[in-house]
Residue frames as a rotation matrix with the C-alpha (Angstrom) as fourth column:
MET 1
0.430 0.903 -0.010 21.75
0.628 -0.291 0.722 -47.15
0.649 -0.316 -0.692 6.14
GLU 2
-0.250 -0.512 0.822 22.47
-0.214 -0.798 -0.563 -43.96
0.944 -0.317 0.089 8.09
SER 3
-0.649 -0.053 -0.759 22.78
0.680 0.406 -0.610 -44.20
0.341 -0.912 -0.227 11.83
GLU 4
-0.061 0.684 0.727 19.82
-0.207 -0.721 0.661 -42.68
0.976 -0.110 0.186 13.71
ARG 5
-0.713 -0.322 -0.623 20.81
0.471 0.437 -0.766 -42.95
0.519 -0.840 -0.160 17.32
ILE 6
0.502 0.860 0.088 18.18
0.374 -0.307 0.875 -42.34
0.780 -0.407 -0.476 19.96
VAL 7
-0.569 -0.705 0.423 19.49
-0.042 -0.488 -0.872 -39.82
0.821 -0.514 0.248 22.45
ARG 8
0.013 0.539 -0.842 18.45
0.897 0.366 0.248 -40.50
0.442 -0.759 -0.478 26.01
LYS 9
0.042 0.090 0.995 17.18
-0.095 -0.991 0.094 -37.30
0.995 -0.099 -0.033 27.62
ARG 10
-0.952 -0.267 -0.147 17.72
0.144 0.029 -0.989 -36.37
0.268 -0.963 0.010 31.23
LEU 11
-0.234 0.915 -0.328 14.52
0.968 0.252 0.013 -36.50
0.095 -0.315 -0.944 33.27
SER 12
-0.188 0.132 -0.973 14.82
0.456 -0.866 -0.205 -32.81
-0.870 -0.482 0.102 34.08
ASP 13
-0.929 -0.160 -0.335 14.95
-0.215 -0.505 0.836 -31.96
-0.303 0.848 0.435 30.35
GLU 14
-0.686 0.728 -0.016 11.76
0.499 0.485 0.718 -33.91
0.530 0.484 -0.696 29.77
VAL 15
-0.044 0.652 -0.757 10.04
0.946 -0.216 -0.240 -32.20
-0.320 -0.727 -0.607 32.71
SER 16
-0.520 -0.240 -0.820 11.18
0.091 -0.970 0.226 -28.82
-0.849 0.043 0.526 31.42
ALA 17
-0.989 0.144 -0.039 9.81
-0.047 -0.051 0.998 -29.61
0.142 0.988 0.057 27.94
ARG 18
-0.367 0.910 -0.190 6.43
0.826 0.414 0.384 -30.63
0.428 -0.016 -0.904 29.36
LEU 19
-0.064 0.303 -0.951 6.20
0.731 -0.635 -0.252 -27.51
-0.680 -0.711 -0.181 31.49
ARG 20
-0.840 -0.267 -0.473 6.98
-0.113 -0.765 0.633 -25.38
-0.531 0.585 0.613 28.44
LYS 21
-0.804 0.587 0.092 4.08
0.331 0.314 0.890 -27.07
0.493 0.746 -0.447 26.62
LEU 22
-0.079 0.789 -0.609 1.74
0.994 0.017 -0.107 -26.23
-0.074 -0.614 -0.786 29.51
ILE 23
-0.255 -0.096 -0.962 2.77
0.279 -0.960 0.022 -22.58
-0.926 -0.262 0.272 29.23
GLN 24
-0.958 -0.167 -0.234 2.63
-0.171 -0.325 0.930 -22.49
-0.232 0.931 0.283 25.43
SER 25
-0.640 0.768 0.021 -0.81
0.619 0.499 0.606 -24.10
0.455 0.401 -0.795 25.39
GLY 26
-0.379 0.489 0.786 -2.16
-0.399 -0.852 0.338 -21.51
0.835 -0.186 0.518 27.80
GLU 27
0.375 0.487 -0.789 -2.88
0.484 0.623 0.615 -23.99
0.791 -0.612 -0.003 30.57
LEU 28
0.166 -0.394 -0.904 -0.44
0.879 -0.355 0.317 -21.94
-0.446 -0.847 0.288 32.63
LYS 29
0.611 0.157 0.776 -0.62
0.590 -0.744 -0.314 -18.19
0.528 0.649 -0.547 31.89
ALA 30
-0.411 -0.773 0.483 1.55
0.273 -0.610 -0.744 -15.20
0.870 -0.174 0.462 32.77
GLY 31
-0.326 0.222 0.919 1.23
-0.782 -0.609 -0.131 -14.50
0.531 -0.761 0.372 36.48
ASP 32
0.730 0.630 -0.266 -0.03
-0.404 0.710 0.577 -17.99
0.552 -0.314 0.773 37.34
GLU 33
0.153 -0.630 0.761 1.62
-0.880 0.263 0.395 -19.96
-0.450 -0.730 -0.514 40.11
MET 34
-0.343 -0.332 -0.879 3.38
-0.661 0.750 -0.025 -23.10
0.667 0.573 -0.476 39.01
PRO 35
0.749 0.535 -0.391 2.15
-0.137 0.702 0.699 -26.36
0.648 -0.470 0.599 40.56
SER 36
0.619 -0.526 0.583 4.00
-0.719 -0.080 0.691 -27.32
-0.317 -0.847 -0.428 43.72
GLU 37
-0.415 -0.850 -0.324 7.07
-0.903 0.427 0.036 -29.55
0.108 0.308 -0.945 43.50
ARG 38
-0.658 0.210 0.723 5.06
-0.215 0.868 -0.447 -32.42
-0.722 -0.450 -0.526 45.00
GLU 39
0.452 0.890 -0.060 2.28
-0.258 0.066 -0.964 -31.97
-0.854 0.451 0.260 42.42
LEU 40
0.416 -0.376 -0.828 4.80
-0.908 -0.117 -0.403 -32.00
0.055 0.919 -0.390 39.60
MET 41
-0.683 -0.684 0.257 6.53
-0.710 0.704 -0.016 -35.07
-0.170 -0.193 -0.966 41.03
GLU 42
-0.335 0.649 0.683 3.22
-0.013 0.722 -0.692 -36.94
-0.942 -0.241 -0.234 41.13
ARG 43
0.598 0.632 -0.492 2.05
-0.451 -0.242 -0.859 -35.70
-0.662 0.736 0.141 37.73
PHE 44
0.463 -0.502 -0.730 5.23
-0.835 0.030 -0.549 -36.69
0.298 0.864 -0.406 35.89
GLY 45
0.996 -0.034 -0.080 6.32
0.058 0.944 0.325 -39.60
0.064 -0.328 0.942 38.06
VAL 46
0.210 -0.972 0.103 9.77
0.302 -0.036 -0.953 -38.19
0.930 0.231 0.286 38.76
GLY 47
0.093 -0.286 -0.954 11.83
0.993 0.092 0.070 -37.27
0.068 -0.954 0.292 41.82
ARG 48
0.769 0.221 -0.600 12.33
0.409 -0.891 0.197 -33.87
-0.491 -0.397 -0.775 43.40
PRO 49
-0.221 -0.922 -0.317 15.81
0.222 -0.364 0.905 -33.28
-0.950 0.130 0.285 41.84
ALA 50
-0.608 0.031 0.794 14.40
0.791 0.116 0.601 -33.58
-0.074 0.993 -0.096 38.30
VAL 51
0.491 0.858 0.149 11.59
0.855 -0.508 0.107 -31.13
0.167 0.075 -0.983 39.11
ARG 52
0.605 -0.291 -0.741 13.93
0.287 -0.789 0.544 -28.62
-0.743 -0.541 -0.394 40.70
GLU 53
-0.530 -0.836 0.144 16.42
0.395 -0.093 0.914 -28.80
-0.751 0.541 0.379 37.85
ALA 54
-0.308 0.503 0.808 13.59
0.932 -0.011 0.362 -28.25
0.191 0.864 -0.465 35.36
LEU 55
0.741 0.623 -0.250 12.27
0.668 -0.723 0.178 -25.24
-0.070 -0.299 -0.952 37.27
PHE 56
0.252 -0.734 -0.631 15.71
0.174 -0.606 0.776 -23.67
-0.952 -0.305 -0.025 37.55
ALA 57
-0.631 -0.464 0.621 16.30
0.653 0.114 0.749 -24.24
-0.418 0.878 0.231 33.83
LEU 58
0.142 0.778 0.612 13.07
0.922 -0.330 0.205 -22.41
0.361 0.535 -0.764 32.99
ALA 59
0.783 0.090 -0.615 13.97
0.429 -0.794 0.430 -19.61
-0.449 -0.601 -0.661 35.39
ASN 60
-0.199 -0.959 -0.203 17.38
0.329 -0.260 0.908 -19.21
-0.923 0.114 0.368 33.75
LYS 61
-0.667 0.024 0.744 15.64
0.744 -0.018 0.668 -18.83
0.030 1.000 -0.006 30.39
GLY 62
-0.964 0.255 -0.077 13.34
-0.238 -0.955 -0.180 -16.15
-0.119 -0.155 0.981 31.78
VAL 63
-0.536 0.802 -0.262 10.19
0.045 0.338 0.940 -18.24
0.843 0.492 -0.217 31.43
ILE 64
0.568 0.684 -0.458 9.33
0.530 0.121 0.839 -18.42
0.629 -0.720 -0.294 35.14
GLU 65
-0.055 -0.535 0.843 10.31
-0.495 -0.719 -0.488 -16.45
0.867 -0.444 -0.225 38.22
ILE 66
0.237 0.046 -0.970 11.43
0.641 0.744 0.192 -18.12
0.730 -0.667 0.147 41.43
SER 67
0.062 -0.161 0.985 11.19
-0.580 -0.809 -0.096 -16.23
0.812 -0.565 -0.143 44.73
HIS 68
-0.828 -0.471 -0.304 12.42
-0.031 0.580 -0.814 -17.57
0.559 -0.665 -0.495 48.04
GLY 69
-0.885 0.464 0.035 9.62
0.035 0.141 -0.989 -18.99
-0.464 -0.874 -0.141 50.14
GLU 70
0.034 0.922 -0.386 7.04
-0.637 -0.278 -0.719 -18.71
-0.770 0.270 0.578 47.37
ARG 71
0.336 0.144 0.931 5.90
0.521 0.795 -0.311 -20.82
-0.785 0.589 0.192 44.47
ALA 72
-0.806 -0.588 0.064 7.43
0.324 -0.348 0.880 -20.12
-0.495 0.730 0.471 41.09
ARG 73
0.286 0.895 -0.341 5.29
0.070 -0.375 -0.924 -18.00
-0.956 0.240 -0.170 38.79
VAL 74
0.146 -0.141 0.979 5.02
0.975 0.186 -0.118 -17.82
-0.165 0.972 0.165 35.01
ARG 75
-0.502 -0.416 -0.759 6.63
0.321 -0.904 0.283 -14.60
-0.803 -0.102 0.587 33.82
GLU 76
0.767 0.628 -0.132 5.03
0.159 -0.386 -0.908 -12.23
-0.621 0.676 -0.396 31.39
ILE 77
-0.121 -0.839 0.530 7.25
0.835 0.203 0.512 -12.44
-0.537 0.504 0.676 28.32
THR 78
0.869 0.289 -0.401 8.05
0.068 -0.873 -0.482 -9.05
-0.489 0.392 -0.779 26.81
ALA 79
0.722 -0.653 0.229 10.70
0.231 -0.085 -0.969 -7.77
0.652 0.753 0.090 24.44
GLN 80
0.343 -0.586 0.734 12.41
-0.790 -0.603 -0.112 -6.24
0.508 -0.542 -0.670 27.47
SER 81
0.557 -0.100 0.825 12.48
-0.621 0.610 0.493 -9.52
-0.552 -0.786 0.277 29.44
ILE 82
0.927 -0.226 0.298 13.80
0.359 0.764 -0.536 -11.43
-0.106 0.604 0.790 26.43
LEU 83
0.551 -0.746 0.373 16.62
0.005 -0.444 -0.896 -8.96
0.834 0.495 -0.241 25.79
SER 84
0.489 -0.370 0.790 17.57
-0.863 -0.335 0.378 -8.88
0.125 -0.867 -0.483 29.47
GLN 85
0.896 -0.108 0.430 18.49
-0.025 0.956 0.293 -12.57
-0.442 -0.273 0.854 29.15
VAL 86
0.569 -0.721 0.395 21.37
0.770 0.301 -0.562 -11.70
0.287 0.624 0.727 26.81
ASP 87
0.953 -0.150 0.263 22.57
-0.203 -0.961 0.188 -8.66
0.224 -0.232 -0.946 28.77
LEU 88
0.546 -0.788 0.284 25.62
-0.356 0.089 0.930 -10.25
-0.759 -0.609 -0.232 30.39
PRO 89
0.231 -0.498 0.836 26.76
0.739 0.649 0.182 -12.23
-0.633 0.575 0.518 27.30
ALA 90
0.742 0.080 0.666 26.45
0.572 -0.595 -0.565 -9.05
0.351 0.800 -0.487 25.20
LYS 91
0.885 -0.424 0.190 28.59
-0.464 -0.790 0.400 -7.05
-0.020 -0.443 -0.897 27.63
LEU 92
0.364 -0.774 0.517 31.18
-0.006 0.553 0.833 -9.82
-0.931 -0.307 0.197 27.76
MET 93
0.433 -0.148 0.889 31.28
0.874 0.310 -0.375 -9.93
-0.220 0.939 0.263 23.96
LEU 94
0.872 -0.042 0.487 31.85
0.166 -0.912 -0.376 -6.16
0.460 0.409 -0.788 23.76
SER 95
0.771 -0.601 0.212 34.53
-0.513 -0.387 0.766 -6.13
-0.378 -0.699 -0.606 26.45
GLY 96
0.203 -0.718 0.666 36.48
0.149 0.695 0.703 -8.82
-0.968 -0.044 0.248 24.63
SER 97
-0.223 -0.235 0.946 36.25
0.935 0.223 0.275 -7.48
-0.276 0.946 0.170 21.08
SER 98
-0.511 -0.019 -0.859 36.69
-0.016 -0.999 0.031 -3.94
-0.859 0.029 0.511 19.77
GLU 99
-0.979 0.175 -0.106 35.33
-0.098 0.056 0.994 -5.17
0.180 0.983 -0.038 16.43
SER 100
-0.392 0.880 -0.267 32.08
0.870 0.449 0.204 -6.26
0.299 -0.153 -0.942 18.09
LEU 101
-0.194 0.276 -0.941 31.79
0.588 -0.736 -0.336 -2.84
-0.785 -0.619 -0.019 19.71
GLU 102
-0.808 -0.142 -0.571 32.14
-0.314 -0.717 0.622 -1.15
-0.498 0.683 0.535 16.33
HIS 103
-0.831 0.555 -0.036 29.52
0.304 0.507 0.807 -3.47
0.465 0.660 -0.590 14.85
LEU 104
-0.166 0.796 -0.582 27.11
0.976 0.049 -0.211 -2.56
-0.140 -0.603 -0.785 17.64
LYS 105
-0.397 -0.029 -0.917 27.74
0.164 -0.986 -0.040 1.16
-0.903 -0.166 0.396 17.16
SER 106
-0.964 0.048 -0.260 27.02
-0.264 -0.197 0.944 0.78
-0.005 0.979 0.202 13.44
ALA 107
-0.575 0.797 -0.186 23.84
0.686 0.593 0.422 -1.17
0.447 0.115 -0.887 14.20
ARG 108
-0.187 0.497 -0.847 22.73
0.781 -0.448 -0.435 1.53
-0.596 -0.743 -0.304 16.62
ILE 109
-0.706 -0.103 -0.701 23.22
-0.233 -0.901 0.367 4.27
-0.669 0.422 0.612 14.03
PHE 110
-0.912 0.388 -0.136 21.23
0.003 0.337 0.942 2.26
0.411 0.858 -0.308 11.47
PHE 111
-0.375 0.786 -0.492 18.47
0.903 0.429 -0.004 1.64
0.208 -0.446 -0.871 14.04
GLU 112
-0.179 0.299 -0.937 18.22
0.634 -0.693 -0.342 5.20
-0.752 -0.656 -0.065 15.38
ARG 113
-0.947 -0.119 -0.300 18.27
-0.147 -0.669 0.729 6.84
-0.287 0.734 0.616 11.95
GLY 114
-0.643 0.760 -0.091 15.05
0.244 0.317 0.917 5.06
0.726 0.567 -0.389 11.07
LEU 115
-0.229 0.552 -0.802 13.63
0.969 0.205 -0.136 5.46
0.090 -0.808 -0.582 14.55
VAL 116
-0.600 -0.045 -0.799 14.01
0.347 -0.914 -0.209 9.24
-0.721 -0.402 0.564 14.68
ARG 117
-0.940 0.327 -0.102 12.20
-0.226 -0.366 0.903 9.52
0.258 0.872 0.417 11.34
VAL 118
-0.311 0.853 -0.420 9.27
0.633 0.515 0.578 7.60
0.709 -0.086 -0.700 12.80
ALA 119
-0.285 0.150 -0.947 9.34
0.886 -0.336 -0.320 9.85
-0.366 -0.930 -0.037 15.88
ALA 120
-0.890 -0.106 -0.443 9.28
-0.017 -0.964 0.266 12.99
-0.456 0.244 0.856 13.72
SER 121
-0.766 0.628 -0.139 6.24
-0.199 -0.025 0.980 11.73
0.612 0.778 0.144 11.84
ARG 122
-0.005 0.804 -0.594 4.32
0.501 0.516 0.695 10.55
0.865 -0.294 -0.406 14.91
ALA 123
-0.839 -0.443 -0.315 5.35
0.473 -0.309 -0.825 12.93
0.268 -0.842 0.469 17.68
THR 124
0.350 0.937 -0.027 2.61
0.749 -0.262 0.608 14.26
0.563 -0.233 -0.793 19.93
PRO 125
0.365 -0.182 0.913 2.75
-0.355 -0.934 -0.044 17.45
0.861 -0.308 -0.405 22.04
ASP 126
0.899 -0.018 0.437 3.19
-0.418 0.262 0.870 15.29
-0.130 -0.965 0.228 25.14
GLY 127
0.729 -0.658 0.187 6.03
0.678 0.732 -0.065 13.36
-0.094 0.174 0.980 23.52
VAL 128
0.201 -0.644 0.738 7.83
0.429 -0.619 -0.658 16.55
0.881 0.449 0.151 22.52
ALA 129
0.595 0.079 0.800 7.32
-0.580 -0.647 0.495 17.99
0.557 -0.758 -0.339 26.02
GLU 130
0.953 -0.254 0.168 8.91
0.063 0.705 0.706 14.85
-0.298 -0.662 0.688 27.47
LEU 131
0.415 -0.842 0.345 11.96
0.831 0.196 -0.521 15.24
0.371 0.503 0.781 25.22
ARG 132
0.161 -0.322 0.933 12.37
-0.055 -0.947 -0.317 18.84
0.985 0.000 -0.170 26.34
ARG 133
0.841 0.169 0.514 11.97
-0.512 -0.059 0.857 17.85
0.175 -0.984 0.036 29.99
LEU 134
0.818 -0.568 0.085 14.68
0.518 0.793 0.320 15.20
-0.250 -0.218 0.944 29.63
LEU 135
0.242 -0.726 0.644 16.92
0.624 -0.392 -0.676 17.69
0.743 0.566 0.358 27.85
GLN 136
0.419 -0.026 0.908 16.53
-0.501 -0.841 0.207 20.09
0.758 -0.541 -0.365 30.79
ALA 137
0.962 -0.071 0.264 17.30
-0.187 0.532 0.826 17.27
-0.199 -0.844 0.499 33.21
GLN 138
0.558 -0.803 0.207 20.46
0.816 0.486 -0.313 16.57
0.151 0.343 0.927 31.26
ARG 139
0.209 -0.452 0.867 21.49
0.099 -0.873 -0.478 20.24
0.973 0.186 -0.138 31.43
GLN 140
0.633 0.131 0.763 21.02
-0.679 -0.379 0.629 20.16
0.372 -0.916 -0.151 35.19
SER 141
0.941 -0.286 0.179 23.24
0.159 0.844 0.512 17.06
-0.297 -0.454 0.840 35.38
LEU 142
0.604 -0.781 0.158 26.32
-0.060 -0.242 -0.969 18.76
0.795 0.576 -0.193 33.93
GLY 143
-0.169 -0.762 0.626 29.28
-0.850 -0.208 -0.484 17.78
0.499 -0.614 -0.612 36.07
ASP 144
-0.062 0.234 0.970 27.54
-0.679 0.703 -0.213 14.57
-0.732 -0.672 0.115 37.17
ALA 145
-0.721 -0.333 -0.607 28.59
-0.692 0.394 0.605 11.91
0.037 0.857 -0.514 34.65
GLU 146
-0.916 0.382 0.124 26.24
0.349 0.909 -0.226 9.25
-0.199 -0.164 -0.966 36.02
GLY 147
-0.106 0.924 -0.368 23.20
0.285 -0.326 -0.901 11.55
-0.953 -0.201 -0.229 36.03
PHE 148
-0.171 -0.038 -0.985 24.08
-0.768 -0.621 0.157 12.95
-0.618 0.783 0.077 32.62
ILE 149
-0.928 -0.224 -0.298 24.34
-0.361 0.735 0.574 9.48
0.090 0.640 -0.763 31.09
ALA 150
-0.665 0.740 0.103 21.03
0.543 0.573 -0.614 8.42
-0.513 -0.352 -0.783 32.67
ALA 151
0.128 0.711 -0.691 19.28
-0.115 -0.682 -0.723 11.45
-0.985 0.172 -0.006 31.15
ASP 152
-0.483 -0.401 -0.778 21.04
-0.815 -0.121 0.567 10.80
-0.322 0.908 -0.269 27.83
MET 153
-0.994 0.098 0.050 19.73
0.108 0.959 0.264 7.24
-0.022 0.268 -0.963 27.72
ALA 154
-0.317 0.937 -0.146 16.23
0.523 0.045 -0.851 8.31
-0.791 -0.346 -0.505 28.75
PHE 155
-0.100 0.216 -0.971 16.20
-0.583 -0.804 -0.119 10.86
-0.806 0.555 0.206 25.90
HIS 156
-0.742 -0.256 -0.620 16.96
-0.667 0.380 0.641 8.20
0.071 0.889 -0.453 23.28
VAL 157
-0.874 0.483 0.049 14.47
0.458 0.854 -0.248 5.72
-0.161 -0.194 -0.968 24.79
ALA 158
-0.193 0.831 -0.521 11.78
0.100 -0.512 -0.853 8.45
-0.976 -0.217 0.016 24.75
ILE 159
-0.344 0.008 -0.939 12.34
-0.876 -0.361 0.318 8.84
-0.337 0.932 0.131 21.01
ALA 160
-0.958 -0.037 -0.286 11.92
-0.146 0.917 0.371 5.08
0.248 0.397 -0.883 20.58
GLU 161
-0.668 0.740 -0.079 8.68
0.484 0.351 -0.801 5.16
-0.565 -0.573 -0.593 22.59
MET 162
-0.334 0.536 -0.775 7.19
-0.563 -0.773 -0.292 7.68
-0.756 0.339 0.560 20.14
SER 163
-0.861 -0.039 -0.506 6.96
-0.465 0.461 0.756 4.85
0.204 0.886 -0.415 17.61
GLY 164
0.139 0.942 0.304 4.17
-0.989 0.145 0.003 3.18
-0.041 -0.302 0.953 19.60
ASN 165
0.573 -0.058 -0.818 5.93
-0.238 0.943 -0.233 -0.17
0.784 0.328 0.526 19.06
PRO 166
0.875 -0.170 0.453 7.11
-0.460 -0.004 0.888 -1.65
-0.149 -0.985 -0.082 22.41
ILE 167
0.725 -0.661 0.193 9.90
0.677 0.735 -0.028 -3.61
-0.123 0.151 0.981 20.74
PHE 168
0.416 -0.585 0.696 11.71
0.356 -0.599 -0.717 -0.42
0.837 0.546 -0.041 19.71
PRO 169
0.489 -0.284 0.825 12.22
-0.729 -0.653 0.208 1.03
0.479 -0.702 -0.526 23.22
ALA 170
0.899 -0.185 0.397 13.21
-0.120 0.767 0.630 -2.44
-0.421 -0.614 0.667 24.47
VAL 171
0.585 -0.716 0.382 15.91
0.784 0.378 -0.492 -2.69
0.208 0.587 0.782 21.80
SER 172
0.414 -0.404 0.816 16.97
-0.065 -0.907 -0.416 0.90
0.908 0.119 -0.402 22.48
ARG 173
0.744 -0.102 0.661 17.35
-0.668 -0.152 0.728 0.25
0.026 -0.983 -0.181 26.23
ALA 174
0.856 -0.425 0.295 19.32
0.343 0.893 0.291 -2.92
-0.387 -0.148 0.910 25.55
MET 175
0.453 -0.710 0.539 21.76
0.681 -0.114 -0.723 -1.27
0.575 0.695 0.432 23.14
LEU 176
0.407 -0.264 0.875 22.24
-0.384 -0.918 -0.099 1.74
0.829 -0.296 -0.475 25.41
GLY 177
0.877 -0.060 0.476 22.78
-0.439 0.301 0.847 -0.50
-0.194 -0.952 0.238 28.42
TRP 178
0.728 -0.632 0.264 25.45
0.663 0.747 -0.041 -2.47
-0.172 0.205 0.964 26.60
LEU 179
0.175 -0.659 0.731 27.19
0.637 -0.491 -0.595 0.74
0.751 0.570 0.334 25.50
GLN 180
0.923 0.366 0.117 26.76
0.176 -0.674 0.718 2.61
0.342 -0.642 -0.687 28.79
ALA 181
0.591 -0.751 -0.295 30.26
0.518 0.073 0.852 2.01
-0.618 -0.657 0.432 30.14
TYR 182
-0.266 -0.727 0.633 31.88
0.960 -0.136 0.246 3.25
-0.093 0.673 0.734 26.93
HIS 183
0.320 0.465 0.825 29.70
0.532 -0.809 0.250 6.39
0.784 0.359 -0.506 26.80
ALA 184
0.982 0.052 -0.181 30.50
0.185 -0.446 0.876 7.35
-0.036 -0.894 -0.447 30.39
GLU 185
0.256 -0.966 -0.018 34.20
0.726 0.180 0.664 6.76
-0.638 -0.183 0.748 29.80
MET 186
-0.208 -0.316 0.926 34.19
0.920 -0.385 0.075 8.98
0.333 0.867 0.371 26.71
LEU 187
0.697 0.541 0.470 32.37
0.347 -0.829 0.440 11.83
0.627 -0.144 -0.765 28.45
ILE 188
0.856 -0.421 -0.300 34.91
0.231 -0.207 0.951 11.89
-0.462 -0.883 -0.079 31.26
TRP 189
-0.015 -0.943 0.333 37.80
0.818 0.180 0.547 11.68
-0.576 0.281 0.768 28.82
THR 190
-0.411 -0.164 0.897 36.63
0.857 -0.404 0.319 14.26
0.310 0.900 0.307 26.29
GLY 191
-0.590 0.266 -0.763 34.45
0.379 -0.742 -0.552 16.74
-0.713 -0.615 0.337 28.20
GLN 192
-0.969 0.193 0.155 32.01
0.098 -0.275 0.957 16.87
0.228 0.942 0.247 25.26
GLU 193
-0.518 0.825 -0.227 28.82
0.732 0.290 -0.617 17.23
-0.443 -0.485 -0.754 27.29
THR 194
-0.239 0.452 -0.860 27.88
-0.180 -0.891 -0.418 20.66
-0.954 0.055 0.294 25.89
TYR 195
-0.768 -0.050 -0.639 28.08
-0.640 0.025 0.768 19.32
-0.023 0.998 -0.052 22.33
THR 196
-0.865 0.483 -0.136 25.79
0.477 0.875 0.081 16.45
0.158 0.005 -0.987 23.29
LEU 197
-0.324 0.765 -0.557 23.26
0.493 -0.366 -0.789 18.91
-0.807 -0.530 -0.259 24.73
GLU 198
-0.392 0.122 -0.912 23.32
-0.613 -0.774 0.160 21.02
-0.686 0.622 0.378 21.57
GLU 199
-0.891 0.011 -0.453 22.83
-0.370 0.561 0.741 17.95
0.263 0.828 -0.496 19.38
HIS 200
-0.704 0.686 -0.185 20.00
0.696 0.613 -0.373 16.63
-0.142 -0.392 -0.909 21.53
ALA 201
-0.270 0.601 -0.752 18.31
0.050 -0.771 -0.634 20.04
-0.962 -0.209 0.178 21.34
GLU 202
-0.591 -0.009 -0.806 18.56
-0.764 -0.315 0.563 19.98
-0.259 0.949 0.180 17.54
ILE 203
-0.934 0.267 -0.238 17.09
0.160 0.907 0.390 16.46
0.320 0.326 -0.890 17.41
ALA 204
-0.518 0.766 -0.380 14.22
0.663 0.078 -0.745 17.47
-0.541 -0.638 -0.548 19.69
GLU 205
-0.264 0.408 -0.874 13.40
-0.346 -0.886 -0.309 20.56
-0.900 0.221 0.375 17.63
ALA 206
-0.800 -0.045 -0.598 13.47
-0.593 0.209 0.777 18.59
0.090 0.977 -0.194 14.37
ILE 207
-0.809 0.554 -0.199 11.03
0.569 0.822 -0.028 16.09
0.148 -0.136 -0.980 15.87
ALA 208
-0.346 0.683 -0.643 8.84
0.420 -0.500 -0.757 18.94
-0.839 -0.532 -0.113 17.16
ALA 209
-0.358 0.136 -0.924 8.84
-0.672 -0.724 0.154 20.43
-0.648 0.676 0.351 13.65
ALA 210
0.517 0.552 0.654 7.74
-0.036 0.778 -0.628 17.05
-0.855 0.300 0.422 12.21
ASP 211
0.591 -0.444 -0.674 10.75
-0.806 -0.288 -0.516 17.10
0.035 0.849 -0.528 9.88
PRO 212
0.921 -0.181 0.344 12.04
0.086 0.958 0.274 13.52
-0.379 -0.222 0.898 9.39
ASP 213
0.631 -0.726 0.275 14.92
0.475 0.081 -0.876 14.51
0.614 0.683 0.396 7.09
ARG 214
0.194 -0.534 0.823 16.27
-0.532 -0.762 -0.369 17.11
0.824 -0.367 -0.432 9.51
ALA 215
0.673 0.116 0.730 15.76
-0.721 0.323 0.613 14.75
-0.165 -0.939 0.301 12.45
GLU 216
0.923 -0.353 0.155 17.66
0.376 0.912 -0.161 11.93
-0.085 0.207 0.975 10.72
GLN 217
0.393 -0.810 0.434 20.50
0.233 -0.369 -0.900 14.27
0.890 0.455 0.043 9.78
ALA 218
0.272 -0.257 0.927 20.78
-0.803 -0.591 0.071 15.56
0.530 -0.764 -0.367 13.36
MET 219
0.825 0.087 0.559 20.71
-0.440 0.720 0.537 12.06
-0.355 -0.689 0.632 14.86
THR 220
0.834 -0.542 0.102 23.26
0.491 0.645 -0.586 10.70
0.252 0.539 0.804 12.39
GLY 221
0.248 -0.758 0.603 25.65
-0.136 -0.643 -0.753 13.57
0.959 0.105 -0.263 13.08
HIS 222
0.454 0.018 0.891 25.24
-0.873 -0.191 0.449 13.09
0.178 -0.981 -0.071 16.81
LEU 223
0.881 -0.049 0.470 25.99
-0.140 0.923 0.359 9.36
-0.452 -0.382 0.806 16.76
GLU 224
0.717 -0.669 0.193 28.78
0.479 0.272 -0.835 9.60
0.506 0.691 0.516 14.20
ARG 225
0.273 -0.623 0.733 30.55
-0.554 -0.725 -0.410 12.20
0.787 -0.294 -0.543 16.37
SER 226
0.603 0.013 0.797 30.29
-0.751 0.345 0.563 9.86
-0.268 -0.938 0.218 19.33
ARG 227
0.924 -0.256 0.284 31.77
0.311 0.935 -0.170 6.99
-0.222 0.245 0.944 17.32
ALA 228
0.538 -0.757 0.372 34.62
0.187 -0.323 -0.928 9.20
0.822 0.569 -0.032 16.04
LEU 229
0.359 -0.381 0.852 35.48
-0.844 -0.523 0.122 10.24
0.399 -0.763 -0.509 19.61
TYR 230
0.804 -0.047 0.593 35.72
-0.321 0.805 0.499 6.62
-0.501 -0.592 0.632 20.67
ALA 231
0.807 -0.533 0.255 38.06
0.544 0.502 -0.672 5.86
0.230 0.681 0.695 17.76
LEU 232
0.382 -0.667 0.639 40.19
-0.252 -0.741 -0.623 8.90
0.889 0.078 -0.451 18.67
LYS 233
0.568 -0.124 0.813 40.37
-0.821 -0.013 0.571 7.80
-0.060 -0.992 -0.109 22.30
ASN 234
0.902 -0.209 0.378 41.55
0.176 0.977 0.119 4.32
-0.395 -0.041 0.918 21.26
GLN 235
0.626 -0.686 0.371 44.23
0.443 -0.078 -0.893 5.81
0.642 0.723 0.256 18.99
THR 236
0.378 -0.454 0.806 45.46
-0.625 -0.768 -0.140 8.09
0.683 -0.451 -0.575 21.77
MET 237
0.687 -0.078 0.722 45.65
-0.617 0.462 0.637 5.27
-0.383 -0.883 0.269 24.29
THR 238
0.880 -0.382 0.284 47.49
0.466 0.812 -0.351 3.07
-0.096 0.441 0.892 21.77
ALA 239
0.484 -0.714 0.506 50.00
0.109 -0.525 -0.844 5.84
0.868 0.464 -0.176 21.09
ASP 240
0.442 -0.291 0.849 50.57
-0.856 -0.421 0.301 6.31
0.270 -0.859 -0.435 24.82
């Protein structure tokens, strides 16, 4: 007979599981205050340490929000809030592995090729105007690496928002945030800002013309050039 050991759970784990059920069932909704520590202690028959550990565990998972001097509240779960939970681990993974960075760059190209096609087929006059406004903001940020990168990221997120699917801009922001340090470093090293502006202008015009093929070609060329520059930079540093 196979062994089927019963694992004894910590009290805080059990409290955390029961609180999750209250949230999943809808008894506690996004924005609601959590019961007080005393109420939870009485409801579950446990001590204050177990309640506090359970609340902190839920906060660390992004399920609730704890503010000093106030009761914890149930967070509204969005694609953005979920992805923010893996922000630090993702950056640590990239900093420790050049292979992981290349995998992410490939994933981004795959993602944005499809995304720009959707944008070209669904773009509205307001959406196109926003792309052109961001492009102008980027032009005005020449010489300011931080401002230029911020406008660059906003341009790509604006394309994602044209899809009408909130998960796409959330994924776009996450990927761009993880890659931000490498993009800034490349701009300073290569001085390729004018090429980026030209490529962004071509992408914007292809979207405005409702031409998915042209938009995909422009986006692919733009991202592939960026990836090639990073590879060249690595080779140069290795040679030095």
